C-alpha positions as CSV (number, residue, x, y, z in Angstrom):
1,X,0.2,-0.2,0.1
2,X,1.3,3.3,-0.8
3,X,2.2,5.5,2.0
4,X,0.4,8.6,0.6
5,X,-3.1,7.0,0.2
6,X,-3.7,6.7,4.0
7,X,-2.9,10.3,4.7
8,X,-4.5,11.4,1.6
9,X,-8.0,9.6,2.3
10,X,-7.8,10.4,6.0
11,X,-7.1,14.1,4.8
12,X,-10.5,14.0,2.3
13,X,-12.4,12.7,5.3
14,X,-11.5,15.2,7.8
15,X,-11.7,18.3,5.3
16,X,-15.5,17.0,4.8
17,X,-16.1,17.4,8.1
18,X,-16.6,21.0,7.9
19,X,-18.3,20.8,4.4
20,X,-22.0,20.8,5.0
21,X,-24.6,21.2,2.3
22,X,-26.8,24.4,3.6
23,X,-24.3,25.7,6.9
24,X,-20.9,26.7,6.8
25,X,-18.8,25.4,9.5
26,X,-16.1,27.4,10.9
27,X,-13.3,25.3,13.1
28,X,-12.7,28.2,15.6
29,X,-16.2,28.0,16.6
30,X,-16.0,24.1,17.0
31,X,-13.0,24.7,19.0
32,X,-14.2,27.8,21.2
33,X,-17.5,26.0,22.0
34,X,-15.6,22.7,23.1
35,X,-18.3,20.7,21.3
36,X,-18.9,18.5,18.8
37,X,-22.1,18.6,16.3
38,X,-24.3,15.1,16.1
39,X,-24.4,15.9,12.5
40,X,-20.6,16.7,12.3
41,X,-19.8,13.5,14.0
42,X,-21.9,11.5,12.0
43,X,-20.4,13.0,8.8
44,X,-16.9,12.1,9.9
45,X,-17.6,8.4,11.2
46,X,-18.9,8.0,7.1
47,X,-16.1,9.9,5.8
48,X,-13.8,7.3,7.7
49,X,-16.4,4.2,6.5
50,X,-15.6,5.5,3.5
51,X,-11.8,6.2,3.3
52,X,-12.0,2.0,4.6
53,X,-13.7,1.0,2.1
54,X,-12.1,2.8,-0.7
55,X,-8.3,1.1,0.8
56,X,-10.5,-2.1,1.4
57,X,-11.7,-1.9,-2.3
58,X,-7.6,-0.8,-3.4
59,X,-6.9,-4.0,-2.4
60,X,-9.4,-6.3,-3.5
61,X,-8.3,-4.8,-7.1
62,X,-4.7,-5.6,-6.3
63,X,-5.5,-9.0,-5.4
64,X,-7.7,-9.3,-8.3
65,X,-6.0,-7.5,-10.9
66,X,-2.8,-6.4,-10.6
67,X,0.5,-8.6,-11.3
68,X,2.1,-10.5,-8.3
69,X,5.5,-9.0,-7.1
70,X,7.7,-10.3,-4.4
71,X,10.9,-9.2,-4.9
72,X,13.2,-10.5,-2.3
73,X,16.5,-9.4,-0.5
74,X,19.9,-10.8,-0.6
75,X,19.4,-11.2,2.6
76,X,15.9,-12.1,3.3
77,X,15.8,-15.7,2.3
78,X,17.6,-18.9,2.9
79,X,19.5,-18.0,6.0
80,X,19.0,-19.4,10.0
81,X,19.2,-16.4,12.2
82,X,19.8,-17.5,15.7
83,X,18.9,-16.3,19.1
84,X,21.1,-12.8,19.5
85,X,21.8,-12.1,16.3
86,X,20.3,-9.7,13.7
87,X,19.6,-11.2,10.7
88,X,22.9,-9.5,8.6
89,X,24.7,-10.8,11.2
90,X,24.0,-14.6,10.6
91,X,23.6,-13.9,6.6
92,X,27.3,-12.7,7.1
93,X,28.8,-15.1,9.3
94,X,27.0,-17.8,6.9
95,X,28.9,-16.5,4.0
96,X,31.9,-16.3,5.8
97,X,32.2,-19.9,7.1
98,X,30.8,-21.5,4.4
99,X,33.2,-23.8,2.0
100,X,33.1,-23.1,-1.5
101,X,34.2,-26.4,-2.8
102,X,36.5,-26.9,-6.1
103,X,33.9,-25.1,-8.4
104,X,33.5,-25.3,-12.4
105,X,34.2,-22.0,-14.2
106,X,31.5,-19.2,-13.0
107,X,30.5,-17.7,-16.0
108,X,29.4,-20.3,-18.7
109,X,28.5,-19.3,-22.4
110,X,25.2,-18.4,-23.3
111,X,22.6,-16.2,-23.3
112,X,21.0,-14.3,-19.5
113,X,18.0,-12.0,-18.9
114,X,19.3,-8.4,-17.7
115,X,15.7,-6.8,-17.3
116,X,12.2,-7.5,-18.1
117,X,10.9,-4.7,-21.1
118,X,8.6,-3.1,-19.1
119,X,10.8,-1.8,-17.0
120,X,12.7,0.0,-19.5
121,X,10.8,2.8,-20.9
122,X,11.5,4.8,-24.2
123,X,14.6,7.3,-23.2
124,X,15.3,5.4,-20.0
125,X,18.3,4.2,-18.8
126,X,19.4,1.9,-16.1
127,X,22.2,0.6,-14.2
128,X,23.2,-3.2,-14.2
129,X,25.8,-5.9,-13.0
130,X,25.7,-9.0,-15.3
131,X,28.5,-12.0,-14.9
132,X,30.6,-9.4,-12.9
133,X,30.6,-6.3,-15.4
134,X,28.7,-3.5,-15.0
135,X,26.5,-2.6,-17.9
136,X,24.1,0.4,-19.2
137,X,21.3,-0.6,-20.6
138,X,19.0,1.9,-22.3
139,X,16.1,2.4,-24.9
140,X,16.6,4.5,-27.4
141,X,14.0,6.9,-29.0
142,X,12.9,4.9,-31.6
143,X,12.2,1.9,-28.9
144,X,15.1,-0.4,-29.4
145,X,16.8,-1.8,-26.1
146,X,20.7,-1.6,-26.0
147,X,23.3,-3.1,-24.1
148,X,26.8,-1.4,-23.4
149,X,29.9,-1.6,-20.8
150,X,29.1,1.4,-18.2
151,X,32.5,2.9,-18.4
152,X,33.4,5.7,-20.8
153,X,36.8,5.2,-22.6
154,X,37.9,8.7,-21.9
155,X,37.9,9.4,-18.5
156,X,35.7,6.4,-17.2
157,X,32.3,8.1,-15.9
158,X,29.8,5.6,-15.6
159,X,27.5,5.9,-18.2
160,X,24.6,4.8,-16.8
161,X,24.9,7.5,-13.7
162,X,23.4,10.6,-14.7
163,X,23.9,9.6,-18.3
164,X,20.9,10.6,-20.8
165,X,19.8,9.0,-23.8
166,X,20.0,11.4,-27.3
167,X,18.1,9.5,-30.2
168,X,19.9,6.2,-30.3
169,X,22.9,7.4,-28.2
170,X,23.6,7.3,-24.5
171,X,25.6,10.4,-23.9
172,X,27.9,10.4,-21.1
173,X,27.4,12.8,-17.8
174,X,31.3,13.9,-17.5
175,X,31.7,15.4,-20.6
176,X,29.2,14.8,-23.3
177,X,30.9,11.8,-25.5
178,X,27.8,10.5,-27.2
179,X,27.9,6.0,-28.0
180,X,25.7,4.7,-30.6
181,X,23.8,1.7,-29.2
182,X,23.9,-0.4,-32.0
183,X,27.5,-1.0,-32.4
184,X,28.9,1.2,-29.4
185,X,30.7,3.8,-31.3
186,X,31.6,7.1,-30.2
187,X,29.2,9.4,-32.6
188,X,30.0,12.6,-31.4
189,X,32.3,14.3,-29.1
190,X,30.8,17.9,-28.4
191,X,34.0,19.6,-28.3
192,X,36.3,18.1,-30.4
193,X,36.8,18.8,-34.6
194,X,37.1,14.7,-35.2
195,X,35.3,11.9,-33.6
196,X,38.9,9.1,-33.3
197,X,38.0,5.9,-35.3
198,X,38.7,3.7,-32.1
199,X,36.9,5.6,-30.0
200,X,34.0,3.2,-28.5
201,X,32.8,1.1,-25.5
202,X,31.9,-3.2,-25.9
203,X,28.4,-3.5,-27.2
204,X,26.6,-6.8,-25.7
205,X,25.0,-8.7,-28.4
206,X,21.3,-8.5,-27.1
207,X,17.7,-9.6,-28.1
208,X,14.1,-8.5,-26.7
209,X,11.7,-11.3,-27.1
210,X,9.1,-12.8,-24.7
211,X,8.9,-9.6,-22.8
212,X,12.3,-9.9,-21.6
213,X,15.9,-8.2,-22.5
214,X,18.6,-10.8,-22.8
215,X,22.3,-10.5,-23.4
216,X,24.7,-12.8,-24.7
217,X,28.3,-13.8,-23.0
218,X,31.3,-15.7,-24.7
219,X,34.5,-15.8,-22.8
220,X,36.3,-15.9,-26.2
221,X,33.9,-13.1,-27.8
222,X,31.8,-15.9,-30.6
223,X,28.7,-14.6,-31.8
224,X,25.6,-15.9,-30.4
225,X,25.3,-20.0,-30.9
226,X,21.6,-20.5,-31.1
227,X,18.6,-18.2,-30.5
228,X,16.4,-17.3,-27.6
229,X,13.1,-19.6,-28.0
230,X,10.5,-16.8,-28.9
231,X,7.0,-17.9,-26.6
232,X,4.4,-17.5,-29.7
233,X,1.4,-17.1,-27.5
234,X,3.0,-14.1,-25.8
235,X,3.9,-12.6,-28.9
236,X,0.2,-13.0,-30.3
237,X,-0.9,-11.9,-26.9
238,X,-2.7,-14.6,-25.9
239,X,-0.7,-14.9,-22.6
240,X,0.0,-12.3,-20.3
241,X,1.9,-10.8,-18.2
242,X,1.1,-11.8,-14.3
243,X,3.7,-10.9,-12.4
244,X,7.1,-11.9,-11.1
245,X,9.7,-13.1,-8.2
246,X,13.0,-12.1,-7.6
247,X,15.8,-13.5,-5.2
248,X,19.2,-13.6,-4.9
249,X,20.9,-17.0,-4.3
250,X,24.2,-17.3,-3.0
251,X,26.1,-20.3,-5.1
252,X,27.4,-21.8,-8.3
253,X,24.9,-21.1,-11.3
254,X,25.7,-24.7,-12.2
255,X,23.9,-25.7,-8.9
256,X,20.3,-24.3,-9.7
257,X,19.7,-25.8,-13.1
258,X,21.2,-29.3,-11.6
259,X,17.9,-29.5,-9.6
260,X,16.3,-30.8,-13.0
261,X,18.0,-33.4,-12.7
262,X,18.1,-34.5,-8.9
263,X,15.0,-36.0,-8.9
264,X,15.2,-37.5,-5.5
265,X,15.2,-34.5,-3.7
266,X,11.5,-33.5,-4.9
267,X,9.8,-36.2,-3.3
268,X,12.0,-34.9,0.0
269,X,12.3,-31.4,-0.3
270,X,9.5,-30.7,-2.2
271,X,7.0,-33.0,-0.7
272,X,5.2,-31.2,2.0
273,X,2.5,-28.6,1.3
274,X,3.2,-25.0,0.6
275,X,1.5,-24.3,3.7
276,X,4.3,-25.7,5.8
277,X,6.8,-22.8,4.7
278,X,10.0,-22.2,3.7
279,X,12.2,-23.0,6.6
280,X,13.6,-26.2,6.4
281,X,13.7,-27.3,10.4
282,X,9.8,-26.8,10.2
283,X,8.4,-28.0,7.0
284,X,8.2,-31.9,8.0
285,X,6.1,-31.0,11.2
286,X,3.2,-33.7,11.6
287,X,1.0,-30.4,11.4
288,X,1.3,-30.0,8.2
289,X,1.2,-33.7,6.9
290,X,-2.3,-33.6,5.5
291,X,-1.6,-32.0,2.6
292,X,1.5,-34.0,0.2
293,X,2.5,-33.0,-2.9
294,X,3.4,-36.2,-5.4
295,X,6.2,-35.8,-8.1
296,X,7.1,-38.1,-10.9
297,X,9.9,-36.8,-13.2
298,X,12.6,-37.1,-15.6
299,X,15.0,-35.3,-17.4
300,X,16.8,-35.8,-20.5
301,X,18.9,-33.5,-22.9
302,X,17.8,-32.7,-26.6
303,X,19.6,-34.6,-29.7
304,X,21.0,-32.3,-32.5
305,X,20.6,-29.8,-33.6
306,X,19.4,-28.5,-30.1
307,X,21.7,-30.0,-27.8
308,X,22.2,-26.7,-26.2
309,X,18.7,-27.7,-24.5
310,X,17.4,-30.5,-22.1
311,X,14.0,-31.2,-21.0
312,X,12.3,-32.2,-17.4
313,X,9.2,-33.6,-17.7
314,X,6.6,-33.5,-14.5
315,X,3.5,-35.0,-13.8
316,X,2.2,-33.2,-10.1
317,X,-0.6,-34.8,-7.9
318,X,-1.8,-33.2,-4.8
319,X,-2.9,-35.3,-2.0
320,X,-5.0,-34.1,1.3
321,X,-6.1,-36.3,3.7
322,X,-4.2,-39.1,2.1
323,X,-6.9,-38.4,-0.8
324,X,-5.6,-37.8,-4.5
325,X,-7.4,-34.3,-5.6
326,X,-7.5,-35.3,-9.2
327,X,-8.6,-31.9,-10.4
328,X,-5.1,-30.4,-9.4
329,X,-3.1,-32.5,-11.6
330,X,-0.9,-30.8,-13.4
331,X,1.4,-31.5,-16.5
332,X,4.9,-29.7,-16.7
333,X,7.5,-29.4,-19.3
334,X,10.4,-27.5,-18.1
335,X,13.0,-26.9,-20.8
336,X,16.4,-25.4,-20.3
337,X,18.0,-23.6,-23.1
338,X,21.5,-22.9,-22.4
339,X,23.0,-22.3,-18.7
340,X,20.4,-19.5,-17.9
341,X,17.2,-20.0,-19.1
342,X,13.8,-22.1,-18.4
343,X,10.4,-22.1,-20.0
344,X,8.6,-23.9,-17.8
345,X,5.5,-24.6,-19.8
346,X,2.3,-26.4,-17.3
347,X,-1.1,-26.9,-18.8
348,X,-4.5,-27.7,-16.7
349,X,-7.9,-29.2,-18.2
350,X,-9.5,-26.3,-15.9
351,X,-7.5,-23.7,-15.5
352,X,-5.8,-23.4,-19.0
353,X,-1.9,-22.8,-19.7
354,X,0.9,-20.7,-19.6
355,X,4.6,-20.4,-18.8
356,X,6.9,-19.5,-15.9
357,X,10.5,-18.3,-17.5
358,X,13.1,-19.4,-14.9
359,X,16.1,-17.5,-15.4
360,X,19.4,-17.3,-14.0
361,X,22.0,-14.3,-14.4
362,X,25.2,-14.6,-12.7
363,X,26.1,-11.1,-11.0
364,X,28.8,-12.5,-9.2
365,X,31.2,-15.7,-9.4
366,X,28.8,-16.8,-6.5
367,X,25.6,-14.9,-6.2
368,X,23.0,-15.5,-8.7
369,X,19.6,-13.6,-9.6
370,X,16.7,-15.7,-10.1
371,X,13.9,-14.8,-11.4
372,X,10.5,-16.3,-12.0
373,X,8.3,-14.5,-14.9
374,X,4.6,-15.6,-15.4
375,X,2.7,-15.3,-18.4
376,X,-0.8,-16.6,-18.7
377,X,-4.0,-17.4,-21.0
378,X,-5.8,-14.0,-20.5
379,X,-9.0,-15.3,-20.5
380,X,-8.5,-17.1,-17.1
381,X,-8.7,-14.5,-13.8
382,X,-5.5,-13.3,-12.4
383,X,-5.8,-14.8,-9.0
384,X,-5.2,-18.2,-10.9
385,X,-1.7,-17.8,-12.2
386,X,-0.8,-15.3,-9.1
387,X,-1.6,-18.5,-6.8
388,X,0.9,-20.4,-9.4
389,X,3.6,-18.4,-8.9
390,X,3.4,-17.7,-5.3
391,X,3.4,-21.7,-4.7
392,X,6.4,-21.9,-7.3
393,X,8.0,-19.0,-5.0
394,X,7.5,-21.0,-1.7
395,X,8.7,-24.6,-3.3
396,X,12.0,-22.6,-4.4
397,X,13.0,-21.2,-1.2
398,X,13.3,-24.3,0.3
399,X,15.6,-24.8,-2.4
400,X,17.3,-21.6,-1.9
401,X,18.3,-22.3,1.8
402,X,19.7,-25.3,0.8
403,X,22.1,-23.7,-2.0
404,X,23.0,-20.7,0.3
405,X,24.6,-23.3,2.8
406,X,26.2,-26.0,0.8
407,X,29.4,-26.5,-1.0
408,X,29.7,-27.7,-4.6
409,X,30.9,-31.1,-4.5
410,X,33.0,-31.8,-8.1
411,X,32.6,-35.8,-7.0
412,X,29.8,-36.6,-5.2
413,X,28.7,-39.8,-3.8
414,X,25.7,-41.0,-5.9
415,X,23.7,-44.3,-6.0
416,X,22.2,-45.8,-9.0
417,X,19.0,-43.9,-8.7
418,X,21.0,-40.5,-9.2
419,X,22.8,-41.4,-12.6
420,X,21.0,-38.6,-14.0
421,X,22.9,-36.1,-12.1
422,X,26.0,-37.4,-13.8
423,X,24.0,-37.1,-16.9
424,X,23.2,-33.0,-16.2
425,X,26.8,-32.5,-15.8
426,X,27.8,-33.9,-18.8
427,X,25.7,-31.7,-20.7
428,X,25.8,-28.7,-18.6
429,X,30.0,-29.0,-19.3
430,X,29.1,-27.6,-23.1
431,X,28.9,-23.9,-21.8
432,X,32.3,-24.5,-20.7
433,X,35.5,-22.8,-22.8
434,X,39.3,-23.5,-22.4
435,X,39.4,-19.7,-21.3
436,X,35.9,-19.3,-19.2
437,X,36.6,-17.6,-16.3
438,X,37.4,-19.3,-12.7
439,X,36.9,-18.4,-9.1
440,X,39.8,-17.0,-7.5
441,X,39.0,-16.5,-3.8
442,X,39.5,-13.3,-1.8
443,X,38.1,-12.6,1.7
444,X,34.6,-11.7,1.3
445,X,34.0,-8.3,2.6
446,X,30.6,-7.0,1.6
447,X,27.9,-6.6,4.8
448,X,24.7,-6.8,4.2
């Protein structure tokens, strides 16, 4: 609820107290007499009721029609806070003492989400971190989005901090140098007779599709080797935006998609119903045993020419007091494209179909920004996809609690039933190259 709404409505209510249809009220006379007329008191009560009704209607409207937006802070989810410690203290201690393990390269080659399209208006500039680099994301006056390195090659000013859009260029706030969004080349130096041919900033290959902006990363500078698959239902307007969640995960990027092949964890970690919460110390409480999820899952990589893709096939069932609620059965196909994009398409016989775009973007070697953005069939009331997204959020936050506190094990002790994990690791290794950046240990001094 906006902080300005309550004072504004109450102000209207009080001002209405002194407005009468036939009489003129004066505050000084009321204060002087020390009395409140019964009619005035009645009008005050009526106005307060009206204010409360407006606030209630606004809340109902947001629940029924507005997209769900759950944006978690880095320290908000996935940690246990001991008694006598603040949350910030507990998080910083956990991050310092955790063993990282022998890690694979930290930035795989592939496409990564940088921003949702509706968050970047025409002429707007954003400062973002992607794969350990500062970038400037801006939308030119013609409507196209561009991604460039943030630092001006002249004297190092950050183009995203005070820079402005001029046509399809970004103008440096320090000296007014202008750089083309299309190729990063300097187009104008306001005080120079000639622009040097070598004056440019790096342009990140980018595309805008599915209501999101993606950038391509390759450690050797190679051009994109596959395309981001377009969700045609979104392009045609059949599926509409219904919300997103945002989480920060303190782990290596490979840990997150590996969950798709870790079939056994679904029946243990995600069996309890969503009402049992996200704190793993309490999800197995007997108080919540009346509601359980059942998962039947298989994972496999795709053949040529889509070897960069894999699929997780899920059949989900709900049990309430031991009874199978077939009405809630859902079939899900989670198709991963590269290291950072997963399209979770689901279909329900009564509640329609939609997609959750699960995007993992490395900010730092061991800090991932994970977003879930849902588009759903337009004819289905908004509370349905919002409930689905919230349920996904609860289950995901259980994983976050594991990821934030585990170490990466390069040689895990597996049983026969875990064979998909090794197959997934072999499949995922294709996104690493000889020159892929490796993790270099340094003492963490960034506190929340």
